[in-house]
N, CA, C and O atoms as CSV, one atom per row, in Angstrom:
chain,resi,resn,atom,element,x,y,z
A,1,MET,N,N,20.094,11.038,14.943
A,1,MET,CA,C,18.766,10.569,15.246
A,1,MET,C,C,18.614,9.115,14.777
A,1,MET,O,O,18.954,8.786,13.640
A,2,VAL,N,N,18.113,8.268,15.643
A,2,VAL,CA,C,17.904,6.861,15.324
A,2,VAL,C,C,16.475,6.691,14.819
A,2,VAL,O,O,15.525,7.170,15.438
A,3,THR,N,N,16.336,6.002,13.688
A,3,THR,CA,C,14.993,5.753,13.159
A,3,THR,C,C,14.640,4.294,13.369
A,3,THR,O,O,15.502,3.415,13.332
A,4,HIS,N,N,13.397,4.059,13.581
A,4,HIS,CA,C,12.886,2.703,13.772
A,4,HIS,C,C,12.538,2.127,12.408
A,4,HIS,O,O,11.883,2.804,11.616
A,5,PRO,N,N,12.956,0.895,12.106
A,5,PRO,CA,C,12.694,0.314,10.781
A,5,PRO,C,C,11.214,0.300,10.415
A,5,PRO,O,O,10.868,0.516,9.254
A,6,GLU,N,N,10.338,0.052,11.380
A,6,GLU,CA,C,8.903,0.036,11.070
A,6,GLU,C,C,8.427,1.407,10.620
A,6,GLU,O,O,7.646,1.514,9.675
A,7,SER,N,N,8.895,2.469,11.295
A,7,SER,CA,C,8.432,3.800,10.916
A,7,SER,C,C,8.925,4.160,9.514
A,7,SER,O,O,8.217,4.834,8.766
A,8,GLU,N,N,10.124,3.719,9.154
A,8,GLU,CA,C,10.621,3.957,7.806
A,8,GLU,C,C,9.774,3.222,6.779
A,8,GLU,O,O,9.461,3.762,5.719
A,9,TRP,N,N,9.408,1.994,7.097
A,9,TRP,CA,C,8.566,1.208,6.189
A,9,TRP,C,C,7.226,1.902,5.989
A,9,TRP,O,O,6.714,1.951,4.871
A,10,LEU,N,N,6.658,2.433,7.053
A,10,LEU,CA,C,5.358,3.097,6.945
A,10,LEU,C,C,5.447,4.357,6.088
A,10,LEU,O,O,4.484,4.696,5.400
A,11,LYS,N,N,6.572,5.053,6.114
A,11,LYS,CA,C,6.719,6.282,5.340
A,11,LYS,C,C,6.734,6.012,3.836
A,11,LYS,O,O,6.178,6.789,3.060
A,12,VAL,N,N,7.363,4.923,3.427
A,12,VAL,CA,C,7.509,4.669,1.999
A,12,VAL,C,C,6.379,3.820,1.426
A,12,VAL,O,O,6.306,3.621,0.214
A,13,ARG,N,N,5.519,3.332,2.271
A,13,ARG,CA,C,4.439,2.454,1.825
A,13,ARG,C,C,3.458,3.201,0.940
A,13,ARG,O,O,3.105,4.349,1.209
A,14,ARG,N,N,3.029,2.539,-0.108
A,14,ARG,CA,C,2.014,3.106,-0.996
A,14,ARG,C,C,0.649,2.622,-0.564
A,14,ARG,O,O,0.519,1.848,0.384
A,15,THR,N,N,-0.353,3.080,-1.258
A,15,THR,CA,C,-1.703,2.636,-0.966
A,15,THR,C,C,-1.824,1.137,-1.208
A,15,THR,O,O,-1.409,0.627,-2.249
A,16,THR,N,N,-2.392,0.448,-0.243
A,16,THR,CA,C,-2.609,-0.988,-0.325
A,16,THR,C,C,-4.012,-1.238,-0.847
A,16,THR,O,O,-4.970,-0.639,-0.359
A,17,THR,N,N,-4.143,-2.112,-1.832
A,17,THR,CA,C,-5.460,-2.443,-2.373
A,17,THR,C,C,-6.020,-3.665,-1.651
A,17,THR,O,O,-5.301,-4.620,-1.358
A,18,LEU,N,N,-7.324,-3.610,-1.372
A,18,LEU,CA,C,-7.949,-4.629,-0.544
A,18,LEU,C,C,-9.295,-5.038,-1.123
A,18,LEU,O,O,-10.084,-4.193,-1.547
A,19,LEU,N,N,-9.547,-6.336,-1.136
A,19,LEU,CA,C,-10.842,-6.902,-1.516
A,19,LEU,C,C,-11.479,-7.458,-0.259
A,19,LEU,O,O,-10.838,-8.195,0.491
A,20,LEU,N,N,-12.740,-7.111,-0.023
A,20,LEU,CA,C,-13.466,-7.541,1.175
A,20,LEU,C,C,-14.543,-8.536,0.777
A,20,LEU,O,O,-15.473,-8.192,0.047
A,21,ILE,N,N,-14.419,-9.782,1.260
A,21,ILE,CA,C,-15.385,-10.832,0.960
A,21,ILE,C,C,-16.141,-11.178,2.243
A,21,ILE,O,O,-15.607,-11.852,3.125
A,22,ASP,N,N,-17.371,-10.717,2.336
A,22,ASP,CA,C,-18.218,-10.948,3.507
A,22,ASP,C,C,-19.667,-10.767,3.079
A,22,ASP,O,O,-19.982,-9.847,2.324
A,23,ASP,N,N,-20.544,-11.633,3.552
A,23,ASP,CA,C,-21.942,-11.565,3.120
A,23,ASP,C,C,-22.746,-10.471,3.818
A,23,ASP,O,O,-23.907,-10.253,3.471
A,24,SER,N,N,-22.161,-9.785,4.787
A,24,SER,CA,C,-22.852,-8.716,5.501
A,24,SER,C,C,-22.492,-7.351,4.910
A,24,SER,O,O,-21.344,-6.914,4.992
A,25,GLU,N,N,-23.472,-6.692,4.322
A,25,GLU,CA,C,-23.234,-5.351,3.777
A,25,GLU,C,C,-22.878,-4.368,4.885
A,25,GLU,O,O,-22.076,-3.458,4.678
A,26,LEU,N,N,-23.479,-4.552,6.068
A,26,LEU,CA,C,-23.169,-3.674,7.193
A,26,LEU,C,C,-21.694,-3.820,7.586
A,26,LEU,O,O,-21.015,-2.824,7.834
A,27,PHE,N,N,-21.204,-5.054,7.642
A,27,PHE,CA,C,-19.796,-5.272,7.978
A,27,PHE,C,C,-18.898,-4.674,6.897
A,27,PHE,O,O,-17.884,-4.053,7.215
A,28,GLN,N,N,-19.254,-4.851,5.641
A,28,GLN,CA,C,-18.474,-4.260,4.552
A,28,GLN,C,C,-18.388,-2.745,4.716
A,28,GLN,O,O,-17.319,-2.154,4.561
A,29,PHE,N,N,-19.526,-2.123,5.033
A,29,PHE,CA,C,-19.565,-0.678,5.227
A,29,PHE,C,C,-18.681,-0.257,6.403
A,29,PHE,O,O,-17.902,0.690,6.299
A,30,GLU,N,N,-18.812,-0.973,7.520
A,30,GLU,CA,C,-18.048,-0.618,8.725
A,30,GLU,C,C,-16.539,-0.763,8.505
A,30,GLU,O,O,-15.764,0.085,8.946
A,31,VAL,N,N,-16.127,-1.827,7.830
A,31,VAL,CA,C,-14.690,-2.014,7.565
A,31,VAL,C,C,-14.188,-0.936,6.613
A,31,VAL,O,O,-13.104,-0.390,6.817
A,32,SER,N,N,-14.956,-0.626,5.586
A,32,SER,CA,C,-14.556,0.438,4.653
A,32,SER,C,C,-14.412,1.761,5.386
A,32,SER,O,O,-13.465,2.512,5.149
A,33,ARG,N,N,-15.350,2.043,6.274
A,33,ARG,CA,C,-15.303,3.281,7.061
A,33,ARG,C,C,-14.091,3.281,7.993
A,33,ARG,O,O,-13.383,4.283,8.095
A,34,LEU,N,N,-13.856,2.169,8.664
A,34,LEU,CA,C,-12.711,2.047,9.563
A,34,LEU,C,C,-11.397,2.269,8.813
A,34,LEU,O,O,-10.536,3.021,9.269
A,35,LEU,N,N,-11.250,1.617,7.672
A,35,LEU,CA,C,-10.011,1.757,6.907
A,35,LEU,C,C,-9.844,3.171,6.372
A,35,LEU,O,O,-8.724,3.674,6.275
A,36,GLY,N,N,-10.949,3.810,6.025
A,36,GLY,CA,C,-10.886,5.189,5.557
A,36,GLY,C,C,-10.426,6.140,6.644
A,36,GLY,O,O,-9.632,7.045,6.389
A,37,LYS,N,N,-10.928,5.935,7.865
A,37,LYS,CA,C,-10.571,6.815,8.983
A,37,LYS,C,C,-9.218,6.458,9.580
A,37,LYS,O,O,-8.318,7.296,9.638
A,38,ALA,N,N,-9.078,5.221,10.021
A,38,ALA,CA,C,-7.871,4.806,10.739
A,38,ALA,C,C,-6.700,4.574,9.803
A,38,ALA,O,O,-5.547,4.766,10.186
A,39,GLY,N,N,-6.990,4.163,8.580
A,39,GLY,CA,C,-5.921,3.867,7.630
A,39,GLY,C,C,-5.287,5.091,7.018
A,39,GLY,O,O,-4.221,4.993,6.410
A,40,GLY,N,N,-5.915,6.242,7.165
A,40,GLY,CA,C,-5.341,7.479,6.645
A,40,GLY,C,C,-5.072,7.468,5.156
A,40,GLY,O,O,-4.132,8.112,4.690
A,41,GLY,N,N,-5.885,6.743,4.403
A,41,GLY,CA,C,-5.713,6.700,2.960
A,41,GLY,C,C,-4.675,5.699,2.487
A,41,GLY,O,O,-4.371,5.638,1.296
A,42,THR,N,N,-4.123,4.905,3.414
A,42,THR,CA,C,-3.095,3.941,3.014
A,42,THR,C,C,-3.690,2.618,2.542
A,42,THR,O,O,-2.991,1.809,1.932
A,43,VAL,N,N,-4.981,2.391,2.821
A,43,VAL,CA,C,-5.645,1.166,2.383
A,43,VAL,C,C,-6.896,1.547,1.606
A,43,VAL,O,O,-7.748,2.280,2.108
A,44,GLU,N,N,-7.004,1.049,0.386
A,44,GLU,CA,C,-8.158,1.335,-0.459
A,44,GLU,C,C,-8.938,0.048,-0.714
A,44,GLU,O,O,-8.397,-0.923,-1.242
A,45,VAL,N,N,-10.217,0.053,-0.334
A,45,VAL,CA,C,-11.083,-1.078,-0.633
A,45,VAL,C,C,-11.456,-0.958,-2.106
A,45,VAL,O,O,-12.223,-0.077,-2.492
A,46,VAL,N,N,-10.902,-1.859,-2.929
A,46,VAL,CA,C,-11.120,-1.783,-4.374
A,46,VAL,C,C,-12.306,-2.616,-4.832
A,46,VAL,O,O,-12.746,-2.508,-5.977
A,47,GLY,N,N,-12.823,-3.454,-3.927
A,47,GLY,CA,C,-13.975,-4.267,-4.288
A,47,GLY,C,C,-14.533,-5.009,-3.102
A,47,GLY,O,O,-13.859,-5.211,-2.092
A,48,THR,N,N,-15.791,-5.416,-3.244
A,48,THR,CA,C,-16.447,-6.225,-2.228
A,48,THR,C,C,-17.159,-7.377,-2.919
A,48,THR,O,O,-17.493,-7.307,-4.102
A,49,ALA,N,N,-17.380,-8.424,-2.161
A,49,ALA,CA,C,-18.125,-9.574,-2.661
A,49,ALA,C,C,-18.907,-10.166,-1.499
A,49,ALA,O,O,-18.435,-10.184,-0.362
A,50,LYS,N,N,-20.112,-10.651,-1.799
A,50,LYS,CA,C,-20.969,-11.203,-0.755
A,50,LYS,C,C,-20.936,-12.723,-0.699
A,50,LYS,O,O,-21.686,-13.324,0.071
A,51,SER,N,N,-20.079,-13.359,-1.502
A,51,SER,CA,C,-19.933,-14.805,-1.457
A,51,SER,C,C,-18.515,-15.177,-1.868
A,51,SER,O,O,-17.802,-14.392,-2.493
A,52,GLY,N,N,-18.121,-16.399,-1.500
A,52,GLY,CA,C,-16.798,-16.867,-1.873
A,52,GLY,C,C,-16.614,-16.969,-3.379
A,52,GLY,O,O,-15.563,-16.606,-3.908
A,53,ARG,N,N,-17.625,-17.456,-4.061
A,53,ARG,CA,C,-17.515,-17.620,-5.519
A,53,ARG,C,C,-17.330,-16.277,-6.221
A,53,ARG,O,O,-16.488,-16.147,-7.109
A,54,ILE,N,N,-18.110,-15.289,-5.826
A,54,ILE,CA,C,-17.962,-13.951,-6.418
A,54,ILE,C,C,-16.606,-13.364,-6.019
A,54,ILE,O,O,-15.963,-12.680,-6.816
A,55,GLY,N,N,-16.180,-13.631,-4.793
A,55,GLY,CA,C,-14.881,-13.144,-4.333
A,55,GLY,C,C,-13.727,-13.674,-5.157
A,55,GLY,O,O,-12.771,-12.948,-5.428
A,56,ILE,N,N,-13.805,-14.928,-5.556
A,56,ILE,CA,C,-12.753,-15.522,-6.382
A,56,ILE,C,C,-12.674,-14.814,-7.731
A,56,ILE,O,O,-11.585,-14.510,-8.217
A,57,VAL,N,N,-13.831,-14.555,-8.328
A,57,VAL,CA,C,-13.873,-13.834,-9.609
A,57,VAL,C,C,-13.306,-12.425,-9.438
A,57,VAL,O,O,-12.521,-11.957,-10.264
A,58,GLU,N,N,-13.710,-11.758,-8.364
A,58,GLU,CA,C,-13.235,-10.392,-8.124
A,58,GLU,C,C,-11.734,-10.365,-7.835
A,58,GLU,O,O,-11.045,-9.427,-8.238
A,59,ALA,N,N,-11.229,-11.368,-7.152
A,59,ALA,CA,C,-9.787,-11.421,-6.878
A,59,ALA,C,C,-9.000,-11.526,-8.184
A,59,ALA,O,O,-7.950,-10.900,-8.331
A,60,GLN,N,N,-9.507,-12.317,-9.127
A,60,GLN,CA,C,-8.841,-12.425,-10.429
A,60,GLN,C,C,-8.922,-11.100,-11.183
A,60,GLN,O,O,-7.940,-10.660,-11.781
A,61,ARG,N,N,-10.071,-10.479,-11.153
A,61,ARG,CA,C,-10.296,-9.249,-11.916
A,61,ARG,C,C,-9.536,-8.061,-11.329
A,61,ARG,O,O,-8.966,-7.264,-12.075
A,62,LEU,N,N,-9.521,-7.934,-9.999
A,62,LEU,CA,C,-8.975,-6.740,-9.356
A,62,LEU,C,C,-7.506,-6.870,-8.930
A,62,LEU,O,O,-6.816,-5.865,-8.765
A,63,ALA,N,N,-7.035,-8.102,-8.755
A,63,ALA,CA,C,-5.664,-8.361,-8.297
A,63,ALA,C,C,-5.282,-7.520,-7.074
A,63,ALA,O,O,-4.300,-6.779,-7.116
A,64,PRO,N,N,-6.056,-7.633,-5.979
A,64,PRO,CA,C,-5.727,-6.858,-4.775
A,64,PRO,C,C,-4.482,-7.405,-4.090
A,64,PRO,O,O,-4.076,-8.545,-4.321
A,65,GLN,N,N,-3.889,-6.580,-3.251
A,65,GLN,CA,C,-2.739,-7.020,-2.467
A,65,GLN,C,C,-3.182,-7.815,-1.243
A,65,GLN,O,O,-2.488,-8.734,-0.806
A,66,VAL,N,N,-4.340,-7.458,-0.692
A,66,VAL,CA,C,-4.849,-8.092,0.525
A,66,VAL,C,C,-6.313,-8.451,0.311
A,66,VAL,O,O,-7.066,-7.698,-0.307
A,67,ILE,N,N,-6.706,-9.611,0.829
A,67,ILE,CA,C,-8.104,-10.023,0.809
A,67,ILE,C,C,-8.547,-10.260,2.247
A,67,ILE,O,O,-7.902,-11.008,2.981
A,68,LEU,N,N,-9.645,-9.624,2.652
A,68,LEU,CA,C,-10.293,-9.918,3.934
A,68,LEU,C,C,-11.412,-10.885,3.633
A,68,LEU,O,O,-12.239,-10.624,2.759
A,69,LEU,N,N,-11.454,-12.000,4.341
A,69,LEU,CA,C,-12.390,-13.063,4.032
A,69,LEU,C,C,-13.099,-13.562,5.277
A,69,LEU,O,O,-12.455,-13.964,6.246
A,70,ASP,N,N,-14.426,-13.538,5.252
A,70,ASP,CA,C,-15.232,-14.107,6.330
A,70,ASP,C,C,-15.281,-15.621,6.154
A,70,ASP,O,O,-15.242,-16.118,5.028
A,71,LEU,N,N,-15.365,-16.351,7.255
A,71,LEU,CA,C,-15.474,-17.808,7.174
A,71,LEU,C,C,-16.896,-18.272,6.943
A,71,LEU,O,O,-17.131,-19.185,6.152
A,72,ASN,N,N,-17.845,-17.655,7.623
A,72,ASN,CA,C,-19.223,-18.141,7.627
A,72,ASN,C,C,-20.062,-17.393,6.593
A,72,ASN,O,O,-20.636,-16.341,6.873
A,73,MET,N,N,-20.115,-17.965,5.393
A,73,MET,CA,C,-20.911,-17.364,4.324
A,73,MET,C,C,-21.757,-18.444,3.673
A,73,MET,O,O,-21.399,-19.621,3.698
A,74,PRO,N,N,-22.885,-18.041,3.090
A,74,PRO,CA,C,-23.709,-19.040,2.397
A,74,PRO,C,C,-22.988,-19.567,1.158
A,74,PRO,O,O,-22.179,-18.865,0.550
A,75,GLY,N,N,-23.292,-20.804,0.798
A,75,GLY,CA,C,-22.654,-21.396,-0.378
A,75,GLY,C,C,-21.272,-21.886,-0.031
A,75,GLY,O,O,-21.113,-22.743,0.838
A,76,LEU,N,N,-20.278,-21.357,-0.694
A,76,LEU,CA,C,-18.886,-21.763,-0.509
A,76,LEU,C,C,-18.371,-21.245,0.834
A,76,LEU,O,O,-18.347,-20.037,1.067
A,77,HIS,N,N,-17.964,-22.151,1.709
A,77,HIS,CA,C,-17.442,-21.781,3.029
A,77,HIS,C,C,-16.097,-21.062,2.875
A,77,HIS,O,O,-15.378,-21.278,1.900
A,78,GLY,N,N,-15.772,-20.218,3.832
A,78,GLY,CA,C,-14.533,-19.462,3.787
A,78,GLY,C,C,-13.285,-20.317,3.680
A,78,GLY,O,O,-12.344,-19.951,2.975
A,79,LEU,N,N,-13.261,-21.468,4.381
A,79,LEU,CA,C,-12.086,-22.339,4.312
A,79,LEU,C,C,-11.883,-22.889,2.906
A,79,LEU,O,O,-10.748,-22.994,2.439
A,80,GLU,N,N,-12.958,-23.237,2.236
A,80,GLU,CA,C,-12.865,-23.697,0.846
A,80,GLU,C,C,-12.443,-22.552,-0.072
A,80,GLU,O,O,-11.684,-22.741,-1.023
A,81,THR,N,N,-12.949,-21.378,0.233
A,81,THR,CA,C,-12.628,-20.199,-0.573
A,81,THR,C,C,-11.137,-19.892,-0.523
A,81,THR,O,O,-10.550,-19.502,-1.533
A,82,ILE,N,N,-10.519,-20.065,0.646
A,82,ILE,CA,C,-9.085,-19.774,0.776
A,82,ILE,C,C,-8.278,-20.583,-0.231
A,82,ILE,O,O,-7.451,-20.030,-0.958
A,83,SER,N,N,-8.516,-21.887,-0.274
A,83,SER,CA,C,-7.716,-22.718,-1.176
A,83,SER,C,C,-7.971,-22.365,-2.639
A,83,SER,O,O,-7.054,-22.428,-3.457
A,84,MET,N,N,-9.199,-21.994,-2.973
A,84,MET,CA,C,-9.499,-21.595,-4.352
A,84,MET,C,C,-8.858,-20.247,-4.681
A,84,MET,O,O,-8.392,-20.041,-5.801
A,85,LEU,N,N,-8.832,-19.330,-3.712
A,85,LEU,CA,C,-8.172,-18.044,-3.922
A,85,LEU,C,C,-6.676,-18.241,-4.161
A,85,LEU,O,O,-6.085,-17.553,-4.994
A,86,ARG,N,N,-6.072,-19.161,-3.448
A,86,ARG,CA,C,-4.640,-19.426,-3.600
A,86,ARG,C,C,-4.296,-19.876,-5.016
A,86,ARG,O,O,-3.176,-19.660,-5.477
A,87,GLU,N,N,-5.236,-20.491,-5.702
A,87,GLU,CA,C,-5.009,-20.950,-7.072
A,87,GLU,C,C,-5.025,-19.808,-8.086
A,87,GLU,O,O,-4.435,-19.928,-9.160
A,88,VAL,N,N,-5.701,-18.691,-7.754
A,88,VAL,CA,C,-5.882,-17.622,-8.741
A,88,VAL,C,C,-5.292,-16.276,-8.326
A,88,VAL,O,O,-5.290,-15.333,-9.118
A,89,SER,N,N,-4.787,-16.176,-7.086
A,89,SER,CA,C,-4.346,-14.876,-6.590
A,89,SER,C,C,-3.112,-15.008,-5.704
A,89,SER,O,O,-2.948,-15.993,-4.984
A,90,ASP,N,N,-2.252,-14.001,-5.771
A,90,ASP,CA,C,-1.088,-13.927,-4.889
A,90,ASP,C,C,-1.356,-13.042,-3.681
A,90,ASP,O,O,-0.449,-12.771,-2.894
A,91,ALA,N,N,-2.590,-12.593,-3.530
A,91,ALA,CA,C,-2.940,-11.682,-2.435
A,91,ALA,C,C,-2.707,-12.348,-1.088
A,91,ALA,O,O,-2.798,-13.569,-0.956
A,92,ARG,N,N,-2.408,-11.529,-0.097
A,92,ARG,CA,C,-2.318,-11.989,1.282
A,92,ARG,C,C,-3.753,-12.101,1.793
A,92,ARG,O,O,-4.561,-11.206,1.548
A,93,ILE,N,N,-4.081,-13.176,2.492
A,93,ILE,CA,C,-5.451,-13.426,2.941
A,93,ILE,C,C,-5.532,-13.313,4.456
A,93,ILE,O,O,-4.832,-14.009,5.192
A,94,ILE,N,N,-6.409,-12.410,4.903
A,94,ILE,CA,C,-6.693,-12.265,6.327
A,94,ILE,C,C,-8.124,-12.730,6.558
A,94,ILE,O,O,-9.065,-12.176,5.990
A,95,VAL,N,N,-8.280,-13.744,7.389
A,95,VAL,CA,C,-9.615,-14.212,7.735
A,95,VAL,C,C,-10.160,-13.311,8.832
A,95,VAL,O,O,-9.469,-13.000,9.802
A,96,VAL,N,N,-11.421,-12.894,8.663
A,96,VAL,CA,C,-12.133,-12.146,9.697
A,96,VAL,C,C,-13.374,-12.964,10.044
A,96,VAL,O,O,-14.136,-13.357,9.161
A,97,SER,N,N,-13.570,-13.215,11.343
A,97,SER,CA,C,-14.651,-14.112,11.706
A,97,SER,C,C,-15.196,-13.838,13.103
A,97,SER,O,O,-14.475,-13.392,13.995
A,98,VAL,N,N,-16.486,-14.117,13.270
A,98,VAL,CA,C,-17.081,-14.073,14.610
A,98,VAL,C,C,-16.635,-15.297,15.401
A,98,VAL,O,O,-16.654,-15.281,16.632
A,99,TRP,N,N,-16.235,-16.354,14.705
A,99,TRP,CA,C,-15.689,-17.546,15.374
A,99,TRP,C,C,-14.238,-17.261,15.697
A,99,TRP,O,O,-13.396,-17.239,14.800
A,100,GLU,N,N,-13.936,-17.043,16.961
A,100,GLU,CA,C,-12.598,-16.613,17.336
A,100,GLU,C,C,-11.832,-17.660,18.137
A,100,GLU,O,O,-10.801,-17.351,18.735
A,101,ASP,N,N,-12.324,-18.889,18.153
A,101,ASP,CA,C,-11.662,-19.921,18.938
A,101,ASP,C,C,-10.405,-20.432,18.236
A,101,ASP,O,O,-10.219,-20.230,17.036
A,102,GLU,N,N,-9.554,-21.093,19.006
A,102,GLU,CA,C,-8.278,-21.590,18.479
A,102,GLU,C,C,-8.467,-22.607,17.353
A,102,GLU,O,O,-7.653,-22.659,16.431
A,103,GLU,N,N,-9.516,-23.408,17.413
A,103,GLU,CA,C,-9.757,-24.406,16.369
A,103,GLU,C,C,-10.011,-23.732,15.017
A,103,GLU,O,O,-9.469,-24.166,14.001
A,104,LYS,N,N,-10.823,-22.684,14.999
A,104,LYS,CA,C,-11.082,-21.968,13.738
A,104,LYS,C,C,-9.822,-21.281,13.233
A,104,LYS,O,O,-9.552,-21.272,12.032
A,105,ARG,N,N,-9.057,-20.709,14.145
A,105,ARG,CA,C,-7.786,-20.077,13.746
A,105,ARG,C,C,-6.875,-21.110,13.096
A,105,ARG,O,O,-6.305,-20.864,12.033
A,106,ARG,N,N,-6.741,-22.270,13.743
A,106,ARG,CA,C,-5.892,-23.334,13.225
A,106,ARG,C,C,-6.362,-23.775,11.837
A,106,ARG,O,O,-5.554,-23.935,10.923
A,107,GLN,N,N,-7.680,-23.971,11.689
A,107,GLN,CA,C,-8.230,-24.385,10.403
A,107,GLN,C,C,-7.949,-23.344,9.317
A,107,GLN,O,O,-7.612,-23.690,8.185
A,108,ALA,N,N,-8.091,-22.071,9.675
A,108,ALA,CA,C,-7.849,-21.002,8.697
A,108,ALA,C,C,-6.391,-21.002,8.243
A,108,ALA,O,O,-6.113,-20.878,7.050
A,109,PHE,N,N,-5.463,-21.138,9.188
A,109,PHE,CA,C,-4.044,-21.149,8.823
A,109,PHE,C,C,-3.698,-22.395,8.020
A,109,PHE,O,O,-2.924,-22.319,7.066
A,110,GLU,N,N,-4.254,-23.531,8.390
A,110,GLU,CA,C,-4.001,-24.758,7.633
A,110,GLU,C,C,-4.542,-24.664,6.203
A,110,GLU,O,O,-3.977,-25.243,5.275
A,111,ALA,N,N,-5.639,-23.930,6.040
A,111,ALA,CA,C,-6.225,-23.762,4.704
A,111,ALA,C,C,-5.416,-22.792,3.845
A,111,ALA,O,O,-5.583,-22.756,2.626
A,112,GLY,N,N,-4.534,-22.001,4.478
A,112,GLY,CA,C,-3.693,-21.089,3.710
A,112,GLY,C,C,-3.839,-19.623,4.051
A,112,GLY,O,O,-3.285,-18.778,3.348
A,113,ALA,N,N,-4.570,-19.287,5.114
A,113,ALA,CA,C,-4.696,-17.881,5.519
A,113,ALA,C,C,-3.348,-17.358,6.013
A,113,ALA,O,O,-2.541,-18.110,6.561
A,114,ASP,N,N,-3.118,-16.065,5.813
A,114,ASP,CA,C,-1.894,-15.430,6.287
A,114,ASP,C,C,-2.053,-14.832,7.676
A,114,ASP,O,O,-1.075,-14.680,8.408
A,115,ASP,N,N,-3.289,-14.491,8.040
A,115,ASP,CA,C,-3.552,-13.939,9.367
A,115,ASP,C,C,-5.020,-14.157,9.695
A,115,ASP,O,O,-5.806,-14.563,8.839
A,116,PHE,N,N,-5.380,-13.884,10.940
A,116,PHE,CA,C,-6.740,-14.111,11.427
A,116,PHE,C,C,-7.072,-12.996,12.400
A,116,PHE,O,O,-6.304,-12.715,13.320
A,117,VAL,N,N,-8.240,-12.351,12.192
A,117,VAL,CA,C,-8.693,-11.297,13.099
A,117,VAL,C,C,-10.138,-11.596,13.489
A,117,VAL,O,O,-11.008,-11.742,12.631
A,118,GLY,N,N,-10.376,-11.684,14.786
A,118,GLY,CA,C,-11.739,-11.860,15.265
A,118,GLY,C,C,-12.533,-10.583,15.043
A,118,GLY,O,O,-12.013,-9.483,15.229
A,119,LYS,N,N,-13.787,-10.727,14.649
A,119,LYS,CA,C,-14.589,-9.532,14.364
A,119,LYS,C,C,-14.790,-8.659,15.597
A,119,LYS,O,O,-14.994,-7.452,15.465
A,120,SER,N,N,-14.736,-9.243,16.790
A,120,SER,CA,C,-14.892,-8.431,18.003
A,120,SER,C,C,-13.684,-7.524,18.232
A,120,SER,O,O,-13.764,-6.577,19.014
A,121,ARG,N,N,-12.567,-7.805,17.557
A,121,ARG,CA,C,-11.338,-7.020,17.727
A,121,ARG,C,C,-10.925,-6.300,16.441
A,121,ARG,O,O,-9.781,-5.869,16.301
A,122,ILE,N,N,-11.854,-6.179,15.522
A,122,ILE,CA,C,-11.530,-5.622,14.206
A,122,ILE,C,C,-10.963,-4.204,14.291
A,122,ILE,O,O,-10.036,-3.854,13.560
A,123,THR,N,N,-11.527,-3.390,15.192
A,123,THR,CA,C,-11.095,-1.994,15.302
A,123,THR,C,C,-9.635,-1.885,15.728
A,123,THR,O,O,-8.899,-1.045,15.209
A,124,SER,N,N,-9.217,-2.715,16.655
A,124,SER,CA,C,-7.837,-2.623,17.152
A,124,SER,C,C,-6.852,-3.492,16.373
A,124,SER,O,O,-5.664,-3.175,16.316
A,125,ASP,N,N,-7.329,-4.584,15.772
A,125,ASP,CA,C,-6.396,-5.558,15.214
A,125,ASP,C,C,-6.272,-5.575,13.688
A,125,ASP,O,O,-5.329,-6.166,13.162
A,126,LEU,N,N,-7.197,-4.943,12.972
A,126,LEU,CA,C,-7.172,-5.070,11.516
A,126,LEU,C,C,-5.973,-4.392,10.869
A,126,LEU,O,O,-5.263,-5.029,10.090
A,127,LEU,N,N,-5.731,-3.137,11.164
A,127,LEU,CA,C,-4.595,-2.451,10.529
A,127,LEU,C,C,-3.254,-3.107,10.866
A,127,LEU,O,O,-2.424,-3.266,9.972
A,128,PRO,N,N,-3.011,-3.493,12.126
A,128,PRO,CA,C,-1.760,-4.214,12.399
A,128,PRO,C,C,-1.658,-5.533,11.624
A,128,PRO,O,O,-0.569,-5.917,11.197
A,129,ALA,N,N,-2.782,-6.222,11.441
A,129,ALA,CA,C,-2.757,-7.477,10.668
A,129,ALA,C,C,-2.403,-7.199,9.212
A,129,ALA,O,O,-1.629,-7.943,8.609
A,130,ILE,N,N,-2.961,-6.140,8.647
A,130,ILE,CA,C,-2.646,-5.781,7.253
A,130,ILE,C,C,-1.151,-5.477,7.136
A,130,ILE,O,O,-0.495,-5.932,6.199
A,131,GLU,N,N,-0.620,-4.716,8.079
A,131,GLU,CA,C,0.806,-4.393,8.040
A,131,GLU,C,C,1.666,-5.645,8.176
A,131,GLU,O,O,2.682,-5.776,7.493
A,132,ARG,N,N,1.265,-6.568,9.055
A,132,ARG,CA,C,2.036,-7.815,9.233
A,132,ARG,C,C,2.083,-8.628,7.952
A,132,ARG,O,O,3.153,-9.080,7.544
A,133,VAL,N,N,0.931,-8.820,7.309
A,133,VAL,CA,C,0.916,-9.672,6.102
A,133,VAL,C,C,1.670,-9.010,4.955
A,133,VAL,O,O,2.272,-9.702,4.135
A,134,LEU,N,N,1.646,-7.690,4.887
A,134,LEU,CA,C,2.392,-7.006,3.837
A,134,LEU,C,C,3.897,-7.110,4.049
A,134,LEU,O,O,4.671,-7.095,3.092
A,135,ARG,N,N,4.303,-7.217,5.311
A,135,ARG,CA,C,5.730,-7.401,5.627
A,135,ARG,C,C,6.127,-8.872,5.538
A,135,ARG,O,O,7.303,-9.210,5.671
A,136,GLY,N,N,5.144,-9.748,5.314
A,136,GLY,CA,C,5.442,-11.166,5.198
A,136,GLY,C,C,5.599,-11.883,6.509
A,136,GLY,O,O,6.210,-12.951,6.561
A,137,GLN,N,N,5.062,-11.322,7.572
A,137,GLN,CA,C,5.184,-11.959,8.895
A,137,GLN,C,C,4.001,-12.851,9.175
A,137,GLN,O,O,3.932,-13.468,10.238
């Protein structure tokens, strides 16, 4: 029997810890619910933050493996938050945004994001993005 390397990786994977930084409580709830259902217990939301500044503190305190970060938040913008997170955390950063144009994607990657998921595609694209960043792709 031939096994696919991805399926083997999925079998041995442990629970992934995730910090969600977004100013919308509804979005935080929906992502937590999505990860609980679709993730099958493989992704645990260990914390949430409603601003970039609080997110930076939580990233230091919780040391998550993955951070989901919105770009458009009051106070510290998501692009600024990325560079500050890079100074205090080794977590993989996935930007989630309603701004889905190529310019925002480019800016996010230039700022240090590991991946980018448009909020309109969160249901289909979030788990694959988490798997990609954990594999270092």
